[in-house]
Backbone of each chain as ProteinMPNN parsed JSONL, in Angstrom:
{"seq_chain_A": "MNNKIKLARQSNMMTQEELARKINVTRQTVGLIEKGEFNPSLKICIAIAKALGKTLDELFWEE", "coords_chain_A": {"N_chain_A": [[-0.402, -19.239, -20.469], [-0.86, -18.817, -17.733], [-2.139, -21.195, -16.817], [-0.134, -23.07, -17.255], [1.888, -22.488, -15.419], [0.554, -22.869, -13.018], [-0.147, -25.576, -13.267], [2.408, -26.739, -13.454], [3.397, -26.063, -10.971], [1.628, -27.442, -9.312], [2.185, -30.06, -10.104], [4.666, -30.294, -9.077], [4.085, -30.589, -6.488], [3.822, -28.29, -4.917], [2.958, -25.486, -2.908], [1.284, -22.284, -3.374], [2.339, -20.515, -1.572], [4.818, -21.653, -0.899], [6.141, -21.502, -3.358], [6.13, -18.755, -3.675], [7.823, -17.99, -1.587], [10.206, -19.135, -2.445], [10.812, -17.669, -4.761], [10.953, -15.173, -3.849], [8.731, -13.331, -3.658], [5.381, -12.066, -2.898], [2.591, -14.136, -1.836], [0.287, -13.317, -3.027], [1.205, -12.144, -5.388], [2.131, -14.406, -6.766], [-0.318, -15.715, -7.145], [-1.612, -13.847, -8.802], [0.051, -13.913, -11.048], [-0.324, -16.543, -11.892], [-2.994, -16.403, -12.564], [-2.863, -14.809, -14.712], [-3.041, -12.11, -14.457], [-0.998, -10.444, -13.886], [1.953, -9.435, -15.385], [5.025, -10.727, -15.003], [8.506, -9.668, -14.493], [11.423, -10.518, -16.472], [13.333, -11.483, -14.757], [11.836, -12.542, -12.611], [10.409, -14.467, -14.028], [12.45, -16.24, -14.774], [13.243, -17.043, -12.236], [10.919, -18.384, -11.412], [10.855, -20.483, -13.299], [13.225, -21.83, -12.64], [12.65, -22.579, -9.993], [10.57, -24.346, -10.41], [11.7, -26.272, -11.927], [11.643, -26.183, -14.713], [11.876, -25.128, -18.199], [12.014, -21.802, -19.64], [10.62, -21.778, -22.024], [8.907, -23.996, -21.751], [7.199, -23.086, -19.781], [6.277, -20.524, -20.544], [6.003, -20.234, -23.318], [3.777, -19.819, -25.991], [1.872, -21.963, -27.979]], "CA_chain_A": [[0.716, -19.01, -19.552], [-1.312, -18.971, -16.353], [-2.385, -22.589, -16.461], [1.11, -23.825, -17.285], [2.604, -22.277, -14.137], [-0.235, -23.512, -11.963], [-0.011, -27.025, -13.441], [3.795, -27.117, -13.107], [3.515, -25.959, -9.505], [0.882, -28.546, -8.693], [2.886, -31.336, -10.372], [5.832, -30.3, -8.172], [3.524, -30.665, -5.128], [4.241, -27.072, -4.243], [1.85, -24.542, -2.692], [1.578, -20.908, -3.82], [3.157, -19.909, -0.529], [6.185, -22.18, -1.026], [6.736, -20.92, -4.581], [6.348, -17.327, -3.39], [8.997, -17.874, -0.733], [11.388, -19.486, -3.253], [11.157, -16.643, -5.752], [11.023, -13.903, -3.108], [7.599, -12.417, -3.881], [4.288, -12.423, -1.997], [1.695, -15.173, -2.354], [-0.659, -12.603, -3.896], [1.864, -11.979, -6.685], [2.097, -15.716, -7.432], [-1.711, -15.916, -7.564], [-1.903, -12.956, -9.933], [0.798, -14.41, -12.218], [-1.015, -17.762, -12.336], [-4.279, -16.018, -13.154], [-2.593, -14.003, -15.906], [-3.4, -10.716, -14.183], [0.225, -9.661, -13.716], [3.066, -9.902, -16.217], [6.249, -10.525, -14.23], [9.729, -9.342, -15.227], [12.194, -11.698, -16.905], [14.014, -11.976, -13.549], [10.879, -13.391, -11.872], [10.105, -15.612, -14.896], [13.574, -17.184, -14.647], [13.183, -17.598, -10.871], [9.815, -19.352, -11.393], [11.279, -21.639, -14.082], [14.226, -22.572, -11.841], [11.985, -23.163, -8.808], [9.699, -25.443, -10.824], [12.49, -27.22, -12.711], [11.191, -26.136, -16.121], [12.533, -24.081, -18.986], [11.107, -20.674, -19.908], [9.747, -22.215, -23.134], [7.869, -24.906, -21.225], [6.231, -22.356, -18.948], [5.72, -19.281, -21.083], [5.809, -20.177, -24.768], [2.423, -20.177, -26.432], [1.901, -22.657, -29.289]], "C_chain_A": [[0.318, -19.312, -18.118], [-1.445, -20.429, -15.926], [-1.102, -23.407, -16.392], [1.871, -23.685, -15.965], [1.871, -23.009, -13.013], [-0.065, -25.038, -12.032], [1.39, -27.501, -13.037], [3.994, -27.072, -11.602], [2.826, -27.132, -8.824], [1.581, -29.892, -8.921], [4.163, -31.445, -9.533], [5.406, -30.405, -6.711], [3.928, -29.442, -4.307], [3.021, -26.157, -4.047], [2.268, -23.168, -3.235], [2.548, -20.246, -2.858], [4.625, -20.347, -0.644], [6.876, -21.578, -2.251], [7.069, -19.444, -4.342], [7.626, -17.119, -2.584], [10.283, -18.128, -1.544], [11.799, -18.373, -4.203], [11.135, -15.229, -5.157], [9.973, -12.868, -3.53], [6.494, -12.801, -2.897], [3.405, -13.489, -2.656], [0.678, -14.554, -3.317], [-0.082, -12.472, -5.309], [1.857, -13.292, -7.463], [0.697, -15.988, -7.976], [-2.053, -15.089, -8.796], [-1.183, -13.411, -11.202], [0.083, -15.639, -12.78], [-2.33, -17.443, -13.037], [-4.105, -15.183, -14.426], [-2.931, -12.54, -15.712], [-2.176, -9.826, -13.936], [1.33, -10.274, -14.575], [4.368, -9.659, -15.476], [7.442, -10.167, -15.123], [10.443, -10.645, -15.595], [12.893, -12.343, -15.703], [13.107, -12.941, -12.77], [10.547, -14.639, -12.702], [11.191, -16.68, -14.763], [13.547, -17.857, -13.269], [12.081, -18.66, -10.773], [10.252, -20.645, -12.115], [12.282, -22.502, -13.303], [13.564, -23.285, -10.662], [11.136, -24.365, -9.188], [10.42, -26.494, -11.68], [12.061, -27.3, -14.16], [11.999, -25.088, -16.877], [11.511, -22.955, -19.206], [10.126, -21.047, -21.01], [8.576, -23.054, -22.608], [6.794, -24.141, -20.448], [5.527, -21.213, -19.685], [5.449, -19.271, -22.588], [4.414, -20.636, -25.147], [2.492, -20.788, -27.82], [1.024, -21.931, -30.305]], "O_chain_A": [[1.051, -19.971, -17.38], [-0.963, -20.85, -14.874], [-0.985, -24.323, -15.578], [2.43, -24.658, -15.46], [2.483, -23.674, -12.177], [0.133, -25.702, -11.014], [1.542, -28.525, -12.37], [4.669, -27.925, -11.026], [3.359, -27.734, -7.892], [1.573, -30.758, -8.046], [4.677, -32.541, -9.307], [6.235, -30.322, -5.805], [4.325, -29.56, -3.148], [2.159, -26.07, -4.922], [3.441, -22.925, -3.517], [3.454, -19.518, -3.263], [5.543, -19.539, -0.507], [8.043, -21.193, -2.19], [8.124, -18.951, -4.742], [8.406, -16.205, -2.851], [11.295, -17.45, -1.366], [12.989, -18.152, -4.431], [11.278, -14.234, -5.867], [10.282, -11.694, -3.731], [6.65, -13.76, -2.14], [3.466, -13.709, -3.866], [0.264, -15.182, -4.291], [-0.789, -12.665, -6.298], [1.611, -13.302, -8.669], [0.536, -16.431, -9.113], [-2.705, -15.576, -9.72], [-1.731, -13.312, -12.299], [-0.094, -15.763, -13.992], [-2.727, -18.125, -13.981], [-5.074, -14.888, -15.125], [-3.092, -11.804, -16.685], [-2.302, -8.61, -13.794], [1.603, -11.472, -14.5], [4.785, -8.511, -15.327], [7.397, -10.338, -16.341], [10.109, -11.721, -15.098], [13.033, -13.564, -15.626], [13.543, -14.005, -12.331], [10.419, -15.735, -12.155], [10.896, -17.87, -14.653], [13.79, -19.057, -13.14], [12.267, -19.7, -10.141], [10.047, -21.749, -11.611], [12.201, -23.73, -13.305], [13.873, -24.439, -10.368], [10.988, -25.299, -8.399], [9.818, -27.481, -12.101], [12.11, -28.369, -14.769], [12.706, -24.273, -16.283], [10.312, -23.132, -18.989], [8.95, -20.686, -20.953], [7.421, -22.842, -22.976], [5.621, -24.516, -20.464], [4.339, -20.965, -19.478], [4.742, -18.392, -23.081], [3.932, -21.677, -24.701], [3.09, -20.216, -28.731], [0.924, -22.363, -31.453]]}, "seq_chain_B": "MALKAILYFLLSDDEYKAKKITEFLAESALLNGILCFLFLLLDRLYSIGEFVPTIALMITLLAISILYVIVRYILSGIEFANVFTRTEFKNERKHLLFKAITFSIIFGILMVIVTGVPKVAFDVIQLCSVPLLAGFLLYAMNYVSLVISYRKNKSL", "coords_chain_B": {"N_chain_B": [[19.719, 11.452, -8.194], [19.456, 11.252, -5.384], [16.715, 11.438, -5.278], [15.996, 9.096, -6.553], [16.911, 7.262, -4.708], [15.191, 7.803, -2.565], [12.79, 7.053, -3.745], [13.213, 4.301, -4.112], [13.273, 3.584, -1.475], [10.634, 3.952, -0.75], [9.379, 2.023, -2.251], [8.243, -1.415, -2.459], [9.809, -4.666, -1.852], [8.6, -6.622, -3.227], [7.702, -7.366, -6.527], [5.183, -6.874, -7.852], [3.815, -5.26, -6.007], [5.609, -3.098, -5.891], [5.375, -2.162, -8.5], [2.704, -1.337, -8.563], [2.718, 0.69, -6.579], [4.463, 2.508, -7.766], [2.881, 3.227, -9.92], [0.772, 4.534, -8.565], [2.163, 6.685, -7.441], [2.982, 7.988, -9.749], [0.503, 8.66, -10.869], [-0.379, 10.386, -8.901], [1.515, 12.441, -9.153], [0.873, 13.365, -11.68], [-1.741, 14.23, -11.225], [-1.172, 16.267, -9.453], [0.202, 18.018, -11.168], [-1.867, 18.693, -12.948], [-3.651, 19.98, -11.183], [-2.046, 22.125, -10.363], [-1.846, 23.484, -12.781], [-4.541, 24.159, -13.129], [-4.944, 25.859, -10.919], [-3.204, 27.911, -11.631], [-4.455, 28.797, -13.931], [-6.928, 29.648, -12.883], [-5.98, 31.665, -11.284], [-5.03, 33.445, -13.176], [-7.4, 34.066, -14.5], [-9.298, 34.805, -12.484], [-7.832, 35.97, -10.467], [-7.234, 34.527, -8.025], [-5.127, 34.297, -6.336], [-4.951, 36.568, -4.828], [-6.802, 36.257, -2.834], [-6.435, 33.736, -1.703], [-3.815, 32.507, 0.242], [-0.487, 31.738, -0.91], [0.924, 29.754, 0.443], [-1.122, 28.257, 1.607], [-2.273, 27.126, -0.646], [-0.148, 25.562, -1.536], [0.142, 23.749, 0.588], [-2.341, 22.487, 0.431], [-2.14, 21.249, -2.098], [-0.016, 19.495, -1.61], [-1.138, 17.914, 0.426], [-3.278, 16.755, -0.967], [-1.879, 15.225, -2.853], [-0.477, 13.38, -1.224], [-2.586, 12.143, 0.177], [-3.961, 11.008, -1.962], [-2.23, 8.959, -2.871], [-2.188, 7.354, -0.558], [-4.916, 6.608, -0.253], [-5.377, 5.247, -2.694], [-3.574, 3.148, -2.337], [-4.654, 1.828, -0.109], [-7.178, 1.043, -1.129], [-6.441, -0.648, -3.168], [-5.845, -3.15, -2.285], [-3.356, -4.383, -1.81], [-1.802, -4.402, 0.399], [-1.925, -6.376, 2.451], [-0.697, -8.924, 1.475], [-0.325, -11.575, 2.049], [-2.45, -12.664, 3.367], [-4.707, -15.064, 3.36], [-6.464, -16.942, 4.454], [-9.268, -17.445, 6.718], [-8.408, -17.637, 9.358], [-5.885, -16.417, 9.243], [-6.762, -13.891, 8.599], [-8.206, -13.163, 10.912], [-6.154, -13.225, 12.821], [-4.496, -11.197, 11.85], [-6.203, -9.042, 12.127], [-6.404, -8.843, 14.89], [-3.758, -8.178, 15.426], [-3.634, -5.695, 14.204], [-5.337, -4.235, 15.823], [-3.916, -4.257, 18.199], [-1.672, -2.829, 17.358], [-2.856, -0.324, 16.846], [-3.713, 0.405, 19.409], [-1.251, 0.548, 20.77], [-0.112, 2.622, 19.287], [-1.854, 4.737, 19.973], [-1.31, 4.992, 22.715], [1.449, 5.698, 22.714], [1.252, 8.078, 21.267], [-0.295, 9.592, 23.062], [1.495, 9.763, 25.24], [3.574, 11.216, 24.04], [2.169, 13.562, 23.552], [1.758, 14.497, 26.153], [4.414, 14.984, 26.86], [5.074, 17.015, 25.013], [3.031, 19.018, 25.319], [2.731, 19.226, 28.05], [1.674, 18.306, 31.424], [-1.815, 17.91, 31.763], [-3.948, 20.466, 33.182], [-6.463, 21.538, 33.439], [-9.907, 20.413, 33.045], [-10.706, 20.375, 30.334], [-8.301, 20.1, 28.949], [-7.569, 17.546, 29.732], [-9.572, 16.022, 28.563], [-8.992, 16.566, 25.903], [-6.447, 15.471, 25.75], [-7.043, 12.802, 26.003], [-8.878, 12.297, 23.955], [-7.73, 13.027, 21.429], [-5.425, 11.225, 20.908], [-6.905, 8.841, 20.965], [-8.69, 9.14, 18.83], [-6.863, 9.336, 16.738], [-5.703, 6.797, 16.878], [-7.971, 5.275, 16.339], [-8.527, 6.062, 13.701], [-6.236, 5.105, 12.414], [-6.581, 2.352, 12.832], [-9.019, 1.969, 11.477], [-8.309, 2.607, 8.828], [-6.341, 0.643, 8.292], [-7.902, -1.614, 8.681], [-9.839, -1.515, 6.654], [-8.125, -1.77, 4.474], [-7.171, -4.324, 5.012], [-9.512, -5.915, 4.751], [-10.141, -5.517, 2.027], [-7.793, -6.515, 0.846], [-7.922, -9.195, 1.691], [-10.273, -10.081, 0.419], [-9.47, -9.806, -2.231], [-7.323, -11.601, -2.305], [-8.654, -13.977, -1.789], [-9.891, -14.519, -4.169], [-7.906, -15.474, -5.757]], "CA_chain_B": [[20.239, 10.275, -7.479], [18.814, 11.212, -4.069], [15.291, 11.169, -5.507], [15.888, 7.67, -6.876], [17.109, 6.549, -3.444], [13.938, 7.978, -1.8], [11.788, 6.252, -4.427], [13.46, 2.893, -3.793], [12.922, 3.398, -0.06], [9.171, 3.869, -0.687], [8.892, 0.839, -2.961], [8.344, -2.699, -1.779], [10.683, -5.645, -2.506], [7.759, -7.427, -4.106], [7.616, -6.691, -7.832], [3.809, -6.4, -8.14], [3.561, -4.136, -5.088], [6.456, -1.977, -6.33], [4.81, -1.628, -9.75], [1.46, -0.622, -8.226], [3.052, 1.922, -5.845], [5.006, 3.429, -8.767], [1.707, 3.723, -10.655], [0.053, 5.495, -7.714], [2.991, 7.888, -7.319], [2.939, 8.668, -11.056], [-0.843, 9.255, -10.983], [-0.409, 11.503, -7.966], [2.319, 13.525, -9.744], [0.086, 13.899, -12.796], [-2.846, 14.961, -10.608], [-0.568, 17.484, -8.912], [0.461, 18.879, -12.315], [-3.156, 19.199, -13.452], [-4.167, 20.935, -10.188], [-1.19, 23.333, -10.449], [-2.251, 24.178, -14.002], [-5.869, 24.734, -12.872], [-4.766, 26.995, -10.01], [-2.594, 28.994, -12.421], [-5.498, 29.298, -14.829], [-7.883, 30.387, -12.048], [-5.316, 32.888, -10.84], [-5.001, 34.343, -14.343], [-8.752, 34.515, -14.843], [-10.026, 35.435, -11.37], [-6.853, 36.435, -9.477], [-7.508, 33.901, -6.709], [-3.928, 34.484, -5.507], [-5.15, 37.703, -3.911], [-7.663, 35.829, -1.71], [-5.903, 32.521, -1.07], [-2.352, 32.6, 0.37], [0.268, 30.724, -1.681], [1.288, 28.648, 1.336], [-2.314, 27.419, 1.759], [-2.403, 26.364, -1.892], [0.931, 24.558, -1.566], [-0.193, 22.702, 1.572], [-3.476, 21.747, -0.131], [-1.625, 20.384, -3.173], [0.785, 18.441, -0.982], [-2.058, 17.017, 1.132], [-4.02, 15.981, -1.979], [-0.951, 14.236, -3.438], [-0.194, 12.309, -0.248], [-3.838, 11.417, 0.428], [-4.293, 10.227, -3.163], [-1.426, 7.725, -2.852], [-2.62, 6.523, 0.58], [-6.24, 6.043, -0.554], [-5.217, 4.259, -3.771], [-2.875, 2.001, -1.75], [-5.611, 1.103, 0.739], [-8.243, 0.453, -1.935], [-5.932, -1.608, -4.159], [-5.784, -4.485, -1.662], [-2.019, -4.989, -1.962], [-1.04, -4.282, 1.632], [-1.836, -7.653, 3.182], [-0.584, -9.852, 0.337], [-0.199, -12.968, 2.462], [-3.613, -13.05, 4.174], [-5.578, -15.829, 2.46], [-7.462, -17.745, 5.159], [-10.048, -16.764, 7.774], [-7.565, -17.58, 10.558], [-4.877, -15.371, 9.008], [-7.492, -12.615, 8.656], [-8.505, -12.866, 12.325], [-4.87, -12.923, 13.492], [-4.04, -9.888, 11.385], [-7.116, -8.054, 12.72], [-5.953, -8.686, 16.288], [-2.469, -7.496, 15.359], [-3.932, -4.297, 13.858], [-5.92, -3.619, 17.011], [-2.798, -4.073, 19.129], [-0.861, -1.745, 16.795], [-3.581, 0.934, 17.025], [-3.692, 0.74, 20.846], [0.119, 0.969, 21.059], [0.062, 3.928, 18.657], [-2.589, 5.714, 20.786], [-0.582, 5.199, 23.981], [2.674, 6.471, 22.411], [0.776, 9.417, 20.871], [-0.693, 10.259, 24.304], [2.717, 10.071, 25.998], [4.25, 12.323, 23.323], [1.377, 14.786, 23.768], [2.055, 14.969, 27.51], [5.785, 15.526, 26.82], [5.097, 18.273, 24.251], [2.131, 20.063, 25.833], [2.77, 19.264, 29.514], [0.596, 17.591, 32.127], [-3.033, 18.739, 31.736], [-4.344, 21.024, 34.488], [-7.921, 21.717, 33.457], [-10.67, 19.278, 32.511], [-10.721, 20.386, 28.864], [-7.012, 19.552, 28.491], [-7.585, 16.095, 29.97], [-10.438, 15.459, 27.512], [-8.238, 16.669, 24.651], [-5.34, 14.532, 25.825], [-7.552, 11.442, 25.809], [-9.624, 12.132, 22.697], [-6.893, 13.13, 20.21], [-4.758, 9.949, 20.618], [-7.912, 7.797, 20.689], [-9.173, 9.374, 17.476], [-5.764, 8.985, 15.821], [-5.616, 5.336, 16.908], [-9.149, 4.734, 15.652], [-8.339, 6.302, 12.258], [-5.195, 4.174, 11.963], [-7.187, 1.031, 12.812], [-10.023, 1.947, 10.412], [-7.584, 2.577, 7.547], [-5.723, -0.674, 8.134], [-8.946, -2.64, 8.613], [-10.397, -1.46, 5.284], [-7.082, -2.337, 3.613], [-7.135, -5.767, 5.277], [-10.719, -6.54, 4.161], [-9.993, -5.505, 0.562], [-6.714, -7.451, 0.502], [-8.417, -10.557, 1.934], [-11.216, -10.389, -0.665], [-8.687, -9.95, -3.466], [-6.542, -12.835, -2.19], [-9.551, -15.14, -1.836], [-10.254, -14.782, -5.559], [-6.741, -15.964, -6.507]], "C_chain_B": [[19.55, 10.121, -6.118], [17.339, 10.889, -4.209], [15.066, 9.682, -5.787], [15.998, 6.833, -5.595], [15.843, 6.623, -2.597], [12.853, 7.081, -2.396], [11.949, 4.771, -4.095], [13.123, 2.573, -2.349], [11.404, 3.212, 0.078], [8.634, 2.584, -1.294], [9.117, -0.444, -2.181], [9.336, -3.599, -2.52], [9.894, -6.485, -3.498], [7.491, -6.657, -5.412], [6.231, -6.115, -8.131], [3.477, -5.171, -7.292], [4.325, -2.899, -5.55], [5.879, -1.322, -7.577], [3.551, -0.805, -9.452], [1.773, 0.707, -7.527], [3.626, 2.955, -6.815], [3.88, 4.052, -9.571], [0.993, 4.812, -9.865], [0.826, 6.817, -7.596], [2.957, 8.696, -8.622], [1.585, 9.354, -11.244], [-0.94, 10.498, -10.104], [0.362, 12.701, -8.527], [1.557, 14.189, -10.882], [-1.071, 14.753, -12.27], [-2.362, 16.315, -10.069], [-0.316, 18.502, -10.034], [-0.82, 19.514, -12.839], [-3.713, 20.262, -12.505], [-3.365, 22.24, -10.212], [-1.617, 24.17, -11.654], [-3.605, 24.867, -13.79], [-5.781, 25.963, -11.971], [-4.183, 28.197, -10.76], [-3.628, 29.659, -13.323], [-6.509, 30.16, -14.063], [-7.291, 31.705, -11.568], [-5.284, 33.933, -11.962], [-6.382, 34.947, -14.589], [-9.432, 35.305, -13.73], [-9.122, 35.984, -10.261], [-7.094, 35.859, -8.088], [-6.312, 34.032, -5.759], [-4.063, 35.614, -4.505], [-5.937, 37.295, -2.668], [-7.097, 34.617, -0.964], [-4.384, 32.628, -0.975], [-1.647, 31.439, -0.358], [0.577, 29.513, -0.816], [0.101, 27.689, 1.525], [-2.507, 26.553, 0.52], [-1.367, 25.245, -1.945], [0.622, 23.403, -0.614], [-1.339, 21.835, 1.046], [-2.989, 20.773, -1.202], [-0.841, 19.2, -2.608], [-0.115, 17.41, -0.306], [-2.826, 16.145, 0.138], [-3.131, 14.875, -2.554], [-0.721, 13.062, -2.492], [-1.447, 11.463, -0.005], [-4.196, 10.522, -0.754], [-3.547, 8.896, -3.14], [-1.909, 6.787, -1.735], [-3.959, 5.841, 0.265], [-6.144, 4.965, -1.638], [-4.558, 2.983, -3.229], [-3.844, 1.145, -0.921], [-6.632, 0.344, -0.12], [-7.757, -0.607, -2.934], [-5.821, -3.032, -3.6], [-4.431, -5.164, -1.803], [-1.239, -5.021, -0.65], [-0.839, -5.63, 2.343], [-1.813, -8.794, 2.163], [-0.468, -11.309, 0.749], [-1.349, -13.432, 3.352], [-4.638, -13.733, 3.257], [-6.679, -16.596, 3.178], [-8.153, -16.912, 6.246], [-9.191, -16.588, 9.041], [-6.513, -16.482, 10.425], [-5.507, -13.991, 9.118], [-7.733, -12.196, 10.101], [-7.239, -12.485, 13.084], [-4.378, -11.527, 13.136], [-4.892, -8.779, 11.997], [-6.724, -7.766, 14.18], [-4.665, -7.87, 16.336], [-2.669, -6.004, 15.079], [-4.474, -3.545, 15.061], [-4.824, -3.294, 18.025], [-1.921, -2.896, 18.682], [-1.514, -0.386, 17.052], [-3.559, 1.38, 18.496], [-2.294, 1.25, 21.237], [0.372, 2.385, 20.515], [-0.618, 5.024, 19.503], [-1.833, 6.034, 22.073], [0.662, 6.055, 23.739], [2.318, 7.917, 22.046], [0.432, 10.223, 22.119], [0.508, 10.685, 25.13], [3.448, 11.253, 25.374], [3.514, 13.652, 23.513], [1.651, 15.385, 25.139], [3.44, 15.625, 27.539], [5.803, 16.903, 26.149], [4.262, 19.371, 24.915], [2.149, 20.201, 27.365], [1.59, 18.535, 30.135], [-0.66, 18.467, 32.166], [-3.458, 19.206, 33.131], [-5.858, 21.216, 34.581], [-8.598, 20.548, 32.745], [-10.624, 19.197, 30.99], [-9.439, 19.764, 28.3], [-6.963, 18.038, 28.643], [-8.411, 15.409, 28.875], [-9.681, 15.445, 26.179], [-7.106, 15.63, 24.618], [-5.807, 13.092, 25.577], [-8.144, 11.279, 24.405], [-8.743, 12.164, 21.451], [-6.144, 11.812, 19.93], [-5.747, 8.825, 20.284], [-8.418, 7.908, 19.259], [-8.114, 8.977, 16.444], [-5.622, 7.464, 15.72], [-6.761, 4.699, 16.153], [-9.003, 4.885, 14.142], [-7.317, 5.335, 11.672], [-5.795, 2.765, 11.82], [-8.173, 0.918, 11.647], [-9.36, 1.824, 9.036], [-7.008, 1.195, 7.276], [-6.772, -1.774, 7.971], [-9.559, -2.694, 7.209], [-9.398, -2.102, 4.311], [-7.037, -3.86, 3.759], [-8.304, -6.476, 4.602], [-10.577, -6.618, 2.637], [-8.905, -6.483, 0.11], [-7.201, -8.901, 0.618], [-9.361, -10.992, 0.822], [-10.473, -10.648, -1.964], [-7.933, -11.285, -3.454], [-7.408, -14.083, -2.314], [-9.875, -15.529, -3.275], [-9.093, -15.376, -6.366], [-6.545, -17.476, -6.351]], "O_chain_B": [[19.12, 9.03, -5.742], [16.768, 10.17, -3.39], [14.091, 9.088, -5.329], [15.288, 5.843, -5.416], [15.454, 5.633, -1.977], [12.097, 6.435, -1.67], [10.971, 4.07, -3.833], [12.737, 1.45, -2.023], [10.939, 2.427, 0.905], [7.567, 2.106, -0.907], [10.034, -0.555, -1.367], [9.67, -3.337, -3.676], [10.44, -6.992, -4.478], [7.114, -5.485, -5.406], [6.122, -4.986, -8.611], [2.936, -4.182, -7.786], [3.776, -1.798, -5.598], [5.885, -0.098, -7.71], [3.354, 0.275, -10.009], [1.169, 1.732, -7.843], [3.318, 4.143, -6.709], [3.904, 5.245, -9.873], [0.651, 5.867, -10.4], [0.248, 7.903, -7.642], [2.908, 9.926, -8.601], [1.519, 10.489, -11.718], [-1.501, 11.52, -10.501], [-0.08, 13.842, -8.395], [1.585, 15.41, -11.036], [-1.349, 15.837, -12.783], [-3.028, 17.342, -10.203], [-0.584, 19.693, -9.874], [-0.862, 20.708, -13.136], [-4.186, 21.31, -12.946], [-3.933, 23.326, -10.096], [-1.736, 25.392, -11.569], [-3.801, 26.007, -14.212], [-6.442, 26.973, -12.21], [-4.601, 29.338, -10.56], [-3.678, 30.881, -13.465], [-6.898, 31.238, -14.513], [-7.983, 32.718, -11.458], [-5.48, 35.126, -11.733], [-6.528, 36.142, -14.845], [-10.06, 36.334, -13.98], [-9.619, 36.418, -9.222], [-7.152, 36.592, -7.101], [-6.454, 33.898, -4.543], [-3.392, 35.632, -3.473], [-5.782, 37.882, -1.597], [-7.26, 34.49, 0.25], [-3.72, 32.82, -1.994], [-2.153, 30.318, -0.408], [0.502, 28.377, -1.282], [0.281, 26.473, 1.594], [-2.865, 25.38, 0.627], [-1.671, 24.122, -2.348], [0.812, 22.235, -0.954], [-1.321, 20.613, 1.19], [-3.381, 19.607, -1.209], [-0.983, 18.065, -3.062], [0.096, 16.204, -0.433], [-3.006, 14.949, 0.364], [-3.569, 13.738, -2.723], [-0.764, 11.902, -2.901], [-1.385, 10.234, 0.015], [-4.679, 9.406, -0.567], [-4.139, 7.839, -3.359], [-2.024, 5.579, -1.939], [-4.115, 4.641, 0.49], [-6.752, 3.901, -1.519], [-4.935, 1.875, -3.611], [-3.855, -0.082, -1.017], [-6.914, -0.83, 0.12], [-8.557, -1.368, -3.479], [-5.716, -3.996, -4.357], [-4.361, -6.389, -1.905], [-0.15, -5.592, -0.583], [0.264, -5.969, 2.772], [-2.788, -9.53, 2.013], [-0.507, -12.194, -0.105], [-1.248, -14.465, 4.015], [-5.339, -13.076, 2.486], [-7.721, -16.877, 2.586], [-7.688, -15.839, 6.632], [-9.237, -15.55, 9.702], [-6.275, -15.716, 11.359], [-4.908, -13.051, 9.641], [-7.504, -11.046, 10.477], [-7.24, -11.551, 13.886], [-3.908, -10.777, 13.992], [-4.383, -7.714, 12.345], [-6.715, -6.621, 14.631], [-4.505, -6.986, 17.177], [-1.97, -5.158, 15.637], [-4.131, -2.387, 15.298], [-4.802, -2.219, 18.623], [-1.487, -2.08, 19.495], [-0.843, 0.577, 17.422], [-3.407, 2.565, 18.794], [-2.166, 2.251, 21.942], [0.979, 3.224, 21.18], [-0.047, 6.092, 19.724], [-1.726, 7.194, 22.471], [0.907, 7.019, 24.465], [2.995, 8.857, 22.463], [0.81, 11.389, 22.235], [0.559, 11.797, 25.654], [3.885, 12.17, 26.069], [4.129, 14.713, 23.621], [1.764, 16.602, 25.289], [3.627, 16.676, 28.152], [6.448, 17.833, 26.631], [4.716, 20.507, 25.06], [1.641, 21.182, 27.907], [0.627, 18.19, 29.45], [-0.588, 19.633, 32.554], [-3.351, 18.474, 34.115], [-6.453, 21.077, 35.65], [-7.984, 19.811, 31.974], [-10.518, 18.112, 30.418], [-9.468, 19.015, 27.324], [-6.398, 17.333, 27.806], [-8.022, 14.374, 28.335], [-9.718, 14.467, 25.433], [-6.852, 15.0, 23.591], [-5.074, 12.274, 25.02], [-7.94, 10.257, 23.75], [-8.983, 11.406, 20.51], [-6.217, 11.316, 18.805], [-5.473, 7.971, 19.44], [-8.56, 6.905, 18.559], [-8.421, 8.367, 15.42], [-5.446, 6.914, 14.633], [-6.578, 3.724, 15.424], [-9.311, 3.963, 13.387], [-7.504, 4.809, 10.575], [-5.556, 2.076, 10.829], [-8.18, -0.076, 10.92], [-9.794, 1.039, 8.193], [-7.16, 0.645, 6.186], [-6.57, -2.735, 7.23], [-9.77, -3.771, 6.65], [-9.783, -2.879, 3.437], [-6.886, -4.588, 2.778], [-8.121, -7.509, 3.958], [-10.856, -7.653, 2.032], [-9.072, -7.19, -0.884], [-6.924, -9.728, -0.25], [-9.277, -12.118, 0.332], [-10.793, -11.577, -2.705], [-7.904, -12.004, -4.453], [-6.984, -15.103, -2.858], [-10.104, -16.7, -3.577], [-9.271, -15.742, -7.528], [-5.611, -18.04, -6.92]]}, "name": "protein", "num_of_chains": 2, "seq": "MNNKIKLARQSNMMTQEELARKINVTRQTVGLIEKGEFNPSLKICIAIAKALGKTLDELFWEEMALKAILYFLLSDDEYKAKKITEFLAESALLNGILCFLFLLLDRLYSIGEFVPTIALMITLLAISILYVIVRYILSGIEFANVFTRTEFKNERKHLLFKAITFSIIFGILMVIVTGVPKVAFDVIQLCSVPLLAGFLLYAMNYVSLVISYRKNKSL"}
């Protein structure tokens, strides 16, 4: 899960700060989500998916 | 309903911060419950209520609960969630110093308003030392929080 968000963010040429601003959380929270140290709510997951132009499956589903 | 409103006032807009603060408040409530139970037990066994006034026990419990949340908040490194670079750290440190100085000055002015203009040397010393100490404590608390937050952020 962590790597998928980080990779999607990087492929969108977006910094942690920009993503944090878009989804209305702090940069620390984005870092923790990417590292897998914080499990966000569905509301934040949807906001991340929308901000990165991905579906929830693409970002969070584990094969 | 009112309690919920107070709780939402204490919580941050950021989800991670809000979750951590809720954890600290819950831990503090649990600690308070355990201490109440211990005091009751001690009172039953050794009648400590005869030696320690109830009001002193209540103030102690309240102080422990508040201090617990403050210390956990400072040590968790969640306060300065957007300080990631050395420059941001230095800027925030300067800002903290300015805040502490402003706090000391306002504290001093309020002391003069409440206690009156000092007439003897001891009062002047007290008027200067109490706000300075309060300002220093505020700065020290915020600085520790800043350092821990910065270290945590650097690892992300």
